[in-house]
C-alpha positions as MATLAB code, in Angstrom:
seq = 'MNQSASAPIYGDYPRNEMHPYLPAGARRVLDVGCHTGAFGRSLKRLGVAEVWGVEMNAEAAASAAAHLDRVLVGAFSAELVPDGHFDAIFFNDVLEHMSDPGAALRAAMAKLKPGGKVVASIPNLRHIDNLEHILLDKDFRYEANGVRDLTHLRFFTRKSIPRLFEQNGYTVEQLAGINESWWTPQLWRRLAFRLFPGYLADTRFIQYAVVAAPGAPA';
ca = [
       0.000    0.000    0.000;
       1.584    3.251   -1.064;
      -0.165    5.353    1.528;
       1.233    7.555    4.249;
       0.692    7.742    7.983;
      -1.539   10.732    7.272;
      -4.093    8.528    5.509;
      -7.684    9.597    6.252;
      -9.554    8.237    9.249;
     -12.768    6.450    8.298;
     -15.652    5.852   10.668;
     -14.787    3.105   13.131;
     -17.281    0.352   13.873;
     -17.221   -2.884   15.885;
     -18.093   -4.823   12.710;
     -20.329   -7.275   14.547;
     -21.216   -8.901   11.224;
     -17.635  -10.227   11.047;
     -17.747  -11.932   14.443;
     -19.151  -15.223   13.047;
     -16.001  -15.557   10.928;
     -13.575  -15.393   13.855;
     -11.871  -18.817   13.827;
     -12.838  -20.971   16.786;
     -10.286  -20.840   19.571;
      -8.372  -17.870   18.136;
      -6.298  -16.318   20.924;
      -4.034  -13.935   19.010;
      -5.546  -11.766   16.284;
      -4.118   -9.057   14.044;
      -6.486   -6.378   12.718;
      -4.976   -4.775    9.617;
      -6.328   -1.269    9.167;
      -7.541   -1.175   12.760;
      -8.447    2.546   12.699;
      -9.172    3.565   16.307;
      -9.598   -0.023   17.469;
     -13.373   -0.540   17.604;
     -13.225   -3.967   15.949;
     -10.330   -5.063   18.131;
     -12.215   -4.005   21.244;
     -15.208   -6.027   20.092;
     -12.967   -9.082   19.673;
     -11.683   -8.676   23.205;
     -15.267   -8.649   24.443;
     -15.673  -11.996   22.675;
     -12.757  -13.395   24.652;
      -9.799  -12.978   22.289;
      -6.795  -12.727   24.592;
      -4.430  -10.655   22.454;
      -5.341   -8.217   19.688;
      -2.773   -6.300   17.675;
      -3.500   -3.617   15.122;
      -1.787   -2.178   12.068;
      -2.802    1.358   11.179;
      -1.275    3.902    8.815;
      -2.928    6.981   10.278;
      -0.849    8.000   13.293;
      -3.742    9.765   15.017;
      -6.032    6.749   14.695;
      -3.228    4.414   15.781;
      -2.698    6.443   18.953;
      -6.382    6.030   19.820;
      -6.267    2.298   19.097;
      -3.167    1.853   21.256;
      -5.201    2.763   24.323;
      -7.365   -0.338   23.815;
      -5.364   -2.974   21.929;
      -2.357   -4.962   23.098;
      -0.074   -3.472   20.473;
      -0.512   -1.156   17.503;
       2.041   -0.946   14.696;
       2.054    2.320   12.742;
       2.554    1.936    9.024;
       1.429   -0.094    6.035;
       1.072   -3.838    6.475;
       4.301   -5.488    5.363;
       6.456   -8.538    5.970;
       8.958   -6.387    7.853;
       6.469   -4.716   10.190;
       4.710   -7.770   11.636;
       6.353  -10.709   13.481;
       6.306  -14.180   11.972;
       4.234  -17.092   13.255;
       2.369  -15.092   15.889;
      -1.327  -14.955   14.973;
      -4.252  -17.358   14.881;
      -6.136  -14.991   12.579;
      -5.388  -11.909   10.523;
      -8.333   -9.691    9.577;
      -8.434   -7.404    6.541;
     -11.776   -5.645    6.999;
     -12.353   -3.473    3.931;
      -8.608   -3.067    3.454;
      -7.468   -5.168    0.485;
      -9.307   -2.980   -2.023;
      -7.178   -0.015   -0.911;
      -3.933   -1.798   -1.840;
      -2.162   -1.580   -5.176;
      -1.103   -5.228   -4.753;
      -3.489   -7.064   -2.403;
      -1.988  -10.377   -3.471;
       1.381   -9.351   -2.034;
      -0.296   -8.577    1.293;
      -1.964  -11.990    1.340;
       1.320  -13.723    0.578;
       3.065  -11.766    3.325;
       0.306  -12.681    5.788;
       1.041  -16.402    5.439;
       4.296  -16.188    7.380;
       2.613  -14.213   10.156;
       0.115  -16.974   10.937;
       0.613  -19.746   13.441;
       0.073  -23.299   12.124;
      -3.630  -23.639   11.414;
      -4.102  -19.864   11.273;
      -6.589  -18.177    8.930;
      -6.934  -14.945    7.008;
     -10.365  -13.327    7.277;
     -11.493  -10.433    5.109;
     -14.446   -8.221    4.327;
     -14.375   -7.037    0.711;
     -16.795   -4.630   -1.019;
     -18.916   -6.128   -3.796;
     -18.749   -4.214   -7.076;
     -21.878   -6.043   -8.246;
     -24.023   -4.666   -5.442;
     -27.324   -3.602   -6.962;
     -26.759    0.093   -6.234;
     -23.604   -0.007   -8.351;
     -25.283   -1.901  -11.173;
     -28.059    0.681  -11.219;
     -25.518    3.496  -11.329;
     -23.517    1.900  -14.148;
     -26.360    0.498  -16.272;
     -29.092    3.090  -15.814;
     -27.034    6.213  -15.153;
     -24.356    5.068  -17.648;
     -21.724    6.379  -15.268;
     -19.043    5.386  -12.781;
     -18.799    8.175  -10.253;
     -16.484    7.820   -7.266;
     -17.866    8.677   -3.840;
     -16.514    9.693   -0.443;
     -17.234    6.209    0.896;
     -18.916    2.953   -0.057;
     -18.072    0.488   -2.814;
     -16.984    3.270   -5.187;
     -14.811    4.930   -2.546;
     -12.333    7.438   -3.954;
      -9.425    5.572   -2.353;
     -10.280    2.113   -3.708;
      -7.592    0.866   -6.060;
      -9.077   -2.575   -6.736;
     -12.641   -3.827   -7.212;
     -13.992   -7.318   -6.562;
     -17.056   -9.498   -7.080;
     -18.211  -12.778   -5.599;
     -16.429  -14.590   -8.443;
     -13.152  -12.700   -8.289;
     -12.693  -12.809   -4.499;
     -11.931  -16.563   -4.363;
      -9.642  -16.153   -7.358;
      -7.615  -13.491   -5.509;
      -7.014  -15.841   -2.599;
      -6.426  -18.999   -4.632;
      -3.939  -17.303   -6.952;
      -1.948  -16.284   -3.888;
      -1.737  -19.675   -2.235;
      -4.902  -19.977   -0.139;
      -7.864  -22.290    0.070;
     -11.144  -20.446    0.613;
     -13.083  -22.129    3.408;
     -16.010  -19.701    3.682;
     -17.473  -17.055    1.398;
     -20.694  -15.325    2.393;
     -22.526  -12.122    1.604;
     -22.798   -9.603    4.440;
     -24.681   -6.334    4.937;
     -27.611   -7.216    2.690;
     -29.216   -4.117    1.202;
     -31.264   -4.225   -1.974;
     -34.953   -3.433   -1.471;
     -36.352   -0.092   -2.601;
     -39.863    1.002   -3.630;
     -38.669    1.213   -7.249;
     -40.823   -1.074   -9.377;
     -38.032   -2.064  -11.771;
     -35.824   -3.310   -8.966;
     -38.553   -5.367   -7.318;
     -39.467   -6.892  -10.679;
     -35.833   -7.669  -11.468;
     -35.335   -9.603   -8.240;
     -38.609  -11.447   -8.781;
     -37.774  -12.416  -12.371;
     -34.041  -13.143  -11.958;
     -33.518  -14.198   -8.330;
     -30.610  -16.516   -9.080;
     -28.714  -14.203  -11.396;
     -29.089  -11.265   -9.017;
     -28.514  -13.175   -5.765;
     -24.975  -11.840   -5.316;
     -26.082   -8.249   -5.943;
     -27.996   -8.100   -2.647;
     -24.821   -7.752   -0.566;
     -22.637   -4.700   -0.058;
     -19.679   -6.862    0.959;
     -18.499  -10.445    1.102;
     -16.809  -12.099    4.056;
     -14.110  -14.632    3.274;
     -12.156  -17.057    5.458;
      -9.079  -18.628    3.883;
      -6.299  -20.951    4.978;
      -2.770  -21.131    3.557;
      -2.392  -23.942    1.067;
      -3.501  -24.537   -2.493;
      -7.044  -25.843   -3.058;
      -7.284  -29.630   -3.205;
];
């Protein structure tokens, strides 16, 4: 990630929707892009013994350091994070901000303990709001936040997310849509979901959660 320690601070949330993807028995967790530590604090409330964070914004990192066991200031890299230390590494809405997310995933492998997992939340480019914007408005306008965030360097769909992980040496164990949001009073949208429920199933979700383990798919 070619971003500086003055990177903008986004809203910080406990990300309760990611709790079901915390690997069972995980005791040491790294939260990449921890912001001010809200997600890490929520993990501690779930019983995780040790939570580290990586955060590029120095101001946000200072806030997170008051709550997490350790916060490393800078971009996630092989040099910054110790090897073989974590049961799980979370990338919650982080990989899309990286110029080379595959390199980050490869670097994460060495940081995991045996049996460790990488868990990520990744925005879904095929969310129905984006399809409407592209197909009906005939436009692709960046926004201050959301799937078309100004700072997103990469875009992913339900099909391309597993490919990202598999091409970088992982086996995807779970892939599930999160933050479902599709219904509006617009007649065309309701008709579309009624007529093409299978084709549009993946467009209901703003993001996808993925759990992956090092090792090529069988």
